[in-house]
N, C-alpha and C positions, 0 to 999 in steps of 0.2 A: 548565528546560533550555533554552537559546536555540535558535533555528532553525537555525543552522549546525550546532549539535551533534545535532539530531535528524537532519538530512540526513546527517551523518556516522555516526550509530547505523544508519540504514537501510543505507548504502552499505557499512559494515563488516560488517553481517549478510549482505549480498548478495541478501537476498530480503525482500519484504513480502507475508505472507500476508493474504488479505482474504476474509471471508465475511459471511453474514447467516443468521440461523435466527430463527422467529418465538416459540421458548421461550426464557425467560431462562436456565433451567437448562442447557439445550443449549449456549447462548451461551457460558456461563461455562466449562463443561466443555471446549469445544474450545479456549479461550483457555489454558486450564489445561494442555491436552495440548501445545499450540504451546509454552508456556511450559517445559515439562518437556523439550521437543526442543532447547531452546536459544534459543527466539525472545525477543527483548526489544522489538520493535516490531510492532505489528498494525494493520492497517486493519480496522475493522469498517463495514459498509456499510449506507447509508440506503435499504434497499429493501423496507421493510415498514412496517406501522402500529405494531409492536412496537419499532421501532429505538430511539427515544429512550429508553424505558423499560428496554430490554435493556442499551442502553450505560450508561445510569446504574448498573445493576445491577453491570456490568463495573467500573466506576470505583469503587463503594461496596466491592468485594471486592479490588480490587488490591492495596493495601498489606499485606493480610493473607496471601493465597495467591500473588501475583505480584508481588513487590517488585521496583521498578525497571523494570517494563513500561511502555512508551509506547503510549498508545492514541489512534489517530487515527479519523477518521470520514470515510468515503468516499460518493460519489454525493451531493454536495451541489450542488444547482441553483438554490438561491434564497439571498438574504441572511437570511431568516427562519429557514431550516434551519441555516445556518451560526451564526446568533445562539444559536439553542436548544441546539445541541451544545457551542458554546464556553462558553456559560454553565453547561452540565452539567459541563464540565472537560476537553473534548477537547483533546488535545496538538497535534494539526495538523488541517488540513482538506484533503481531495482532491476534485477535481471530475471529471465525466467529460468536460466541455468546458472551453472558455476563457471565462470568465464575468466580465467586468471589474468588475460591481457587487460580486460575491463577493469578487473580489480587493482591491477598495479596502476592503471592511468587514473582511475578515480581517487584512489588513496594518494597519488601523486599530486592531486589538485586539492588535498585535504578535505574532500567531501566523503558522505556516509556511502558506502556500498553495500546493498543488500542483494545477495544471491539467492536464487531459487534452488533447493535442493531436495532430493527424493530419496537418498541412501544414507546410511551413516559414514560411507566413504566419501561422499560429495560433502557432508557436513564437517568431517575432519579436515578435508582439503580447504574447505571455505574457511575453517577456524584457523589454519596455518596461514592463510592469506590474510588474515587481520579481521575477519567478519566478527561482529558482535550481535547482528540481528539477522536471522535468516527466515526466508520465505518458505514454507513447506509447500511445494507445488508437485502436482496437483492433489489438494486436501482430500478430495472426495475418494482418491485411490488409496490414500494412506491412512487417514481415519484418526480418531483420537487415540487408538490404542497403540498407533506408531510413536506417538508423542510419550505416552506413558513408558513405553520400552526402552526410549533412548535419551529422555531428557536428563537423567543422572549421570550421564555419560559427558555431558556438554553443559556445567553449572554457569559457565560464563556467558552462554548465547541465550539471547531471547528468541522464541519461536513464534512464527505467525503463519497459519494455515492460509491458503488461498485457493479458492476453486473448490466450489460445493458446499461452503458454509451456509446453512440454511438461515432464514429470518425465525423460525422457531426457538424458543428458549430453551427447550430441551437439548436442541443441537448445539447452540451455542455454550449451554452449560457443559455439555460433554467435553468440549474443546478446552475451556478453561478449567474444569476439574482434571483434565490430562496434564495440565501444566503450561499451556500457551499462554503469551503476555498480550496478544491482540489477534485479532481475525481480520483477514482481508475481505472485503464485500464488494464484489463485481456485479455481475449479471443478475444475481439473485435480488439485489438491492436496487441497482438501478437497470432496469428490465428493458428489453428493446421495445417492449410496448409502450412503456412510459416515455422513453425517448421519442419515439414516433408520435405520440399524442402532445408531446412537450408538457407532460403533467408534472410541473415542478413542485406543485403543492403536494402530491402524493409521495414524491420523492423525499421532500422535507420531513412530511409526518412519519413516513417508514424509518427515515433515518433516526428521528427523534425515539421511535419505539425501540430500535435496536440499541440506542445508546443508553436508554434507561435500563433495558434488560441487563446490557453488560455491567452497569454501575451497580445495579442490584446483586448481580452475580458476584461482583468484586466484593462488596460490603460483607 
């Protein structure tokens, strides 16, 4: 799938779930719960020593248990990490910041690079480096007002806040009304408690609820 199609898949979905767990089995079961809820694009995060092995496990199981799922990797801060995950088969790369070296490498591999930005200067730099999709991070510090203020300056970029996006409809509505194309949903959706309890049913049901909220808002 080409990069624009991946962006379209995320924006059509309206949300991008993201998580990490040190156990491969839990990693896969969470992905399966998200898939059962209707998710077709997820971001696994490079936040632990087992991240690469677990991501490879997801990829190995994808065609069997999650056909059509796009698997991206987040929290990529170095070219070495980008190379390792792209070699493994990652569909796209998400960074917590704006890292030119990673941008050049990922684009050189023909893959989608999504930088994390917090200021208009960073967004301008990301745009010059070829970004079409930007993660606004941390979203809880920026707020919907930031999006409203800067979106007209960057008509060719799709924005997605990550960090602090709540499950409540009013909060999600505020972001979309401000002009975002999707919201990143991490620990508010896939909570530490749910992971500890391995409560995949609740993860699935909460994800369905958020998807329904987003589709209602977008209509």
